[in-house]
Backbone as CSV, one residue per row, in Angstrom:
resi,resn,N_x,N_y,N_z,CA_x,CA_y,CA_z,C_x,C_y,C_z
1,MET,-48.053,74.312,26.299,-48.380,75.267,27.293,-47.982,76.368,27.212
2,THR,-46.845,76.893,27.127,-46.899,78.841,26.475,-48.021,78.678,25.285
3,GLN,-47.522,77.349,24.270,-48.046,77.347,22.696,-49.760,77.849,23.078
4,GLU,-50.144,77.253,24.015,-52.017,77.600,24.256,-52.411,79.019,24.852
5,LYS,-51.439,79.725,25.632,-51.420,80.685,26.427,-51.332,81.610,24.792
6,LEU,-50.712,81.862,23.876,-50.515,82.087,22.975,-51.698,82.390,21.861
7,ASN,-52.274,80.904,21.850,-53.539,81.230,20.577,-54.414,81.521,21.522
8,ALA,-54.477,81.276,22.680,-55.301,82.299,23.722,-55.458,83.496,23.532
9,ALA,-54.328,84.134,23.422,-53.685,86.181,23.437,-54.275,86.287,21.996
10,GLU,-54.321,85.588,21.295,-54.019,85.469,19.749,-55.743,85.596,19.271
11,ALA,-55.841,84.778,19.399,-57.929,84.433,19.691,-58.814,86.043,20.648
12,ALA,-58.145,86.227,21.814,-59.218,86.905,22.477,-58.781,88.245,21.552
13,ILE,-57.619,88.521,20.814,-56.853,89.863,20.383,-58.214,90.276,18.384
14,ILE,-58.316,89.117,18.124,-58.948,88.087,17.158,-60.359,88.953,17.485
15,SER,-61.284,88.747,18.314,-62.351,88.681,19.087,-62.338,90.039,19.248
16,HIS,-61.732,91.386,19.868,-61.394,92.343,20.473,-61.122,92.973,19.055
17,GLN,-60.790,93.018,17.564,-60.689,93.192,16.283,-61.969,93.653,16.149
18,GLU,-62.488,92.439,16.262,-63.809,92.134,15.496,-64.630,93.083,15.918
19,TYR,-64.971,93.380,17.596,-65.573,94.130,18.017,-65.525,95.434,17.599
20,LEU,-64.144,96.393,17.968,-63.953,96.937,16.738,-64.329,97.656,15.326
21,ASN,-64.365,96.149,14.480,-64.485,96.353,13.408,-66.114,96.862,13.000
22,ASP,-66.549,95.996,14.030,-68.055,96.135,13.402,-69.214,96.758,14.878
23,THR,-67.819,98.256,14.946,-68.907,99.341,15.478,-68.099,100.314,15.010
24,ASP,-67.006,100.746,14.362,-66.921,101.146,13.133,-67.676,102.466,13.171
25,TRP,-68.738,102.159,12.538,-69.610,102.737,11.621,-69.892,103.507,12.800
26,GLN,-70.020,103.669,14.166,-70.762,104.250,15.451,-69.290,105.325,15.020
27,VAL,-68.678,105.217,14.927,-67.194,106.469,15.544,-67.252,107.032,14.441
28,ILE,-67.745,106.613,12.916,-67.810,107.693,11.398,-68.986,108.297,11.497
29,ALA,-69.531,107.605,11.666,-70.682,108.746,12.134,-70.671,109.843,13.131
30,LYS,-70.241,109.314,14.167,-69.903,110.449,14.861,-69.482,111.604,14.395
31,TYR,-68.296,111.461,13.886,-67.483,111.790,13.296,-67.690,112.853,11.991
32,GLU,-68.925,112.345,11.076,-69.274,112.625,10.220,-70.108,113.375,9.976
33,ARG,-71.120,112.898,11.143,-72.525,113.466,11.317,-72.928,114.051,12.299
34,GLY,-72.264,114.008,13.339,-72.469,114.403,14.426,-72.935,113.457,15.540
35,ARG,-73.298,112.215,15.111,-74.439,111.843,15.702,-73.736,111.259,16.903
36,GLU,-74.868,110.724,17.920,-73.411,110.101,19.084,-73.719,108.770,19.012
37,MET,-72.407,108.948,19.844,-71.844,107.051,19.953,-72.677,107.082,21.694
38,PRO,-73.182,105.846,22.125,-73.858,105.623,22.860,-72.402,105.493,24.173
39,SER,-72.456,105.647,25.702,-71.221,105.584,26.110,-70.928,103.922,26.758
40,GLU,-71.785,103.642,26.224,-71.442,102.011,26.487,-70.279,101.377,25.429
41,VAL,-70.548,101.678,24.375,-69.567,101.064,22.769,-67.887,102.189,23.030
42,ALA,-68.519,103.450,22.947,-67.120,104.200,23.541,-66.549,103.347,24.390
43,GLU,-67.142,103.314,25.523,-66.421,102.254,26.761,-66.131,101.256,26.494
44,LYS,-66.372,100.427,26.284,-66.059,98.897,25.090,-65.220,98.848,23.988
45,ARG,-64.988,100.154,23.278,-64.220,100.232,22.393,-62.896,100.319,23.138
46,ALA,-62.971,100.973,24.125,-61.630,102.038,24.507,-61.119,100.476,25.196
47,GLN,-61.842,100.246,26.103,-61.577,99.186,26.376,-60.527,97.774,25.407
48,ALA,-60.945,97.860,24.612,-60.991,96.597,23.117,-59.377,97.390,23.119
49,VAL,-59.515,98.494,22.898,-57.912,98.952,22.219,-56.684,98.732,22.987
50,ASP,-57.385,98.914,24.695,-56.355,99.135,25.638,-56.033,97.089,25.678
51,GLU,-57.106,96.454,25.342,-57.009,94.879,26.582,-56.199,94.726,24.739
52,ILE,-55.875,94.959,23.664,-55.528,94.066,22.344,-54.087,95.133,22.774
53,ASN,-53.537,95.818,23.395,-52.240,96.164,23.268,-51.661,95.936,24.280
54,ARG,-52.222,95.329,25.090,-51.970,94.474,26.665,-51.462,93.295,25.873
55,LEU,-52.768,92.523,25.365,-52.147,91.173,24.779,-51.436,91.057,23.914
56,ARG,-50.893,92.303,22.809,-49.767,91.812,21.783,-48.954,92.458,22.716
57,ILE,-48.369,92.980,23.371,-47.473,92.498,24.223,-46.958,91.350,24.405
58,GLU,-48.376,90.642,25.802,-48.070,89.531,26.571,-47.805,88.358,24.836
59,ALA,-48.777,88.263,23.596,-48.489,87.557,22.733,-46.597,88.059,22.517
60,GLU,-45.867,89.010,21.970,-44.500,88.739,22.051,-44.081,87.930,22.682
61,GLN,-44.393,88.861,24.432,-43.012,87.697,25.185,-43.996,86.606,24.728
62,LEU,-44.741,86.250,24.941,-45.296,84.483,24.761,-44.128,84.154,23.920
63,LYS,-44.158,84.709,22.392,-43.110,84.042,21.271,-41.985,83.908,21.898
64,VAL,-41.299,85.299,23.026,-39.707,84.605,22.574,-39.622,83.917,23.735
65,GLN,-40.676,82.977,24.877,-40.455,82.498,25.536,-40.502,80.754,24.834
66,LEU,-41.695,81.299,23.792,-41.627,79.493,23.016,-39.673,79.214,22.252
67,GLU,-39.368,80.206,21.811,-38.512,80.145,20.510,-37.134,79.895,22.298
68,VAL,-37.020,80.278,23.327,-36.075,80.273,24.131,-36.471,78.370,24.642
69,GLU,-37.980,78.206,24.832,-37.880,76.717,25.123,-38.006,75.853,24.080
70,GLN,-37.477,76.833,22.451,-37.653,75.088,21.573,-36.242,74.776,21.471
71,THR,-35.008,76.231,21.644,-33.640,76.105,21.617,-33.274,75.408,22.922
72,ASN,-33.921,75.460,23.896,-33.713,74.303,25.141,-34.217,72.768,24.953
73,ILE,-34.745,72.747,24.228,-34.746,71.189,23.274,-34.199,70.878,22.967
74,GLU,-33.850,71.504,21.734,-32.993,71.371,20.313,-31.823,70.832,21.829
75,GLU,-31.339,71.938,22.092,-29.918,71.570,22.676,-30.191,70.253,23.830
76,ASN,-31.061,70.271,24.554,-31.363,69.153,25.406,-31.404,67.226,24.325
77,TYR,-32.363,67.766,23.239,-32.145,66.335,22.359,-30.644,66.407,22.073
78,GLY,-29.620,67.479,21.415,-28.430,66.671,21.125,-27.624,66.521,21.769
79,THR,-27.468,67.029,23.729,-26.923,65.958,24.599,-27.398,64.821,24.831
80,ILE,-29.025,64.361,24.599,-29.182,63.181,24.605,-28.816,61.958,23.537
81,GLN,-29.038,62.783,22.211,-27.799,62.293,21.184,-26.418,62.008,21.636
82,GLU,-25.441,62.510,22.641,-24.537,62.646,22.413,-24.059,61.356,23.396
83,VAL,-25.365,61.058,24.187,-24.875,59.926,25.518,-25.158,58.729,25.090
């Protein structure tokens, strides 16, 4: 379950990053040529950045949780082997 959540978070990060990559030219055009960027693009880019930041924190927490789960499995496996 935790691994699936981590995979979903990482996939969402990639998706948001792809959107940012696809719209970078609009930011460049705004700052280099003074071209207006549609407000919906600016808003969606800001949301993507916020979501990436949130998902990165979530992913780090899930990685720690996975490590704990793996340690518990290994400890329980050792206990079973001793019995």
